[in-house]
C-alpha positions in Angstrom: 10.3 1.2 -2.4 7.7 -1.1 -4.4 7.0 -4.4 -2.4 4.8 -7.0 -4.1 3.8 -10.3 -2.6 3.6 -13.5 -4.8 2.2 -16.9 -4.4 4.4 -20.0 -3.3 3.6 -21.4 -7.0 4.3 -18.0 -8.9 7.1 -18.4 -11.9 5.9 -14.9 -13.4 4.5 -11.6 -12.0 3.1 -8.4 -13.1 2.8 -5.3 -11.1 2.9 -1.4 -11.1 5.8 0.5 -9.8 4.5 2.7 -7.2 7.4 5.3 -7.8 6.4 5.6 -11.4 2.8 5.7 -10.4 3.4 8.8 -8.2 5.4 10.4 -10.6 2.9 10.0 -13.2 0.1 11.6 -10.8 2.3 14.7 -9.9 2.7 15.5 -13.6 -1.1 15.2 -14.6 -0.7 12.4 -16.8 -3.5 10.8 -17.9 -4.0 7.3 -15.9 -4.0 5.0 -19.0 -0.7 6.6 -20.2 0.4 6.2 -16.0 -0.4 2.4 -16.5 1.6 2.2 -19.2 4.9 3.4 -18.2 4.5 2.0 -14.3 4.0 -1.9 -15.7 6.6 -4.0 -14.7 6.6 -7.8 -15.7 9.0 -10.7 -15.5 9.7 -14.1 -14.0 10.7 -15.4 -10.6 12.5 -18.4 -10.2 10.0 -21.1 -8.3 12.6 -21.5 -5.4 13.4 -18.2 -4.7 11.9 -16.4 -1.6 12.7 -13.2 -2.2 13.9 -11.4 -5.8 14.8 -7.9 -7.3 13.1 -6.5 -10.2 13.3 -3.2 -11.8 10.9 -1.1 -13.7 12.3 0.7 -16.9 12.9 3.9 -14.6 15.5 1.7 -12.7 13.1 1.7 -9.3 13.5 -1.5 -7.3 10.9 -3.4 -6.7 11.2 -6.7 -4.1 9.3 -9.6 -4.8 8.7 -11.7 -1.9 6.7 -15.2 -1.7 3.8 -15.5 0.5 1.8 -18.5 1.9 -2.4 -18.4 0.8 -4.2 -17.3 4.1 -6.4 -19.9 5.7 -9.7 -20.3 4.6 -12.3 -18.4 6.4 -13.7 -19.9 9.9 -16.9 -18.4 9.1 -18.3 -17.4 5.5 -18.9 -13.9 4.7 -21.3 -13.2 2.5 -19.5 -9.8 1.6 -16.7 -12.0 0.0 -16.6 -13.3 -3.5 -16.7 -16.7 -3.5 -15.3 -18.6 -6.7 -16.5 -22.4 -6.5 -15.2 -25.1 -9.2 
């Protein structure tokens, strides 16, 4: 089962079905083709804490909201820093 964590303000999602990706890998499918067959996109209600989506093959994907992690107490130069 695939679980996707979405931000508190998200109303749309895009992910890959892990089951479809694994099936594509086993069959020897090209990676670019595997991405196309396993891609899942959709919307999620702003007030939904948990939702369920299905890929085109019918595999269940659980969508769960998660709070953003707290800021780092100590900056780490190895981490990508985005400034506005």
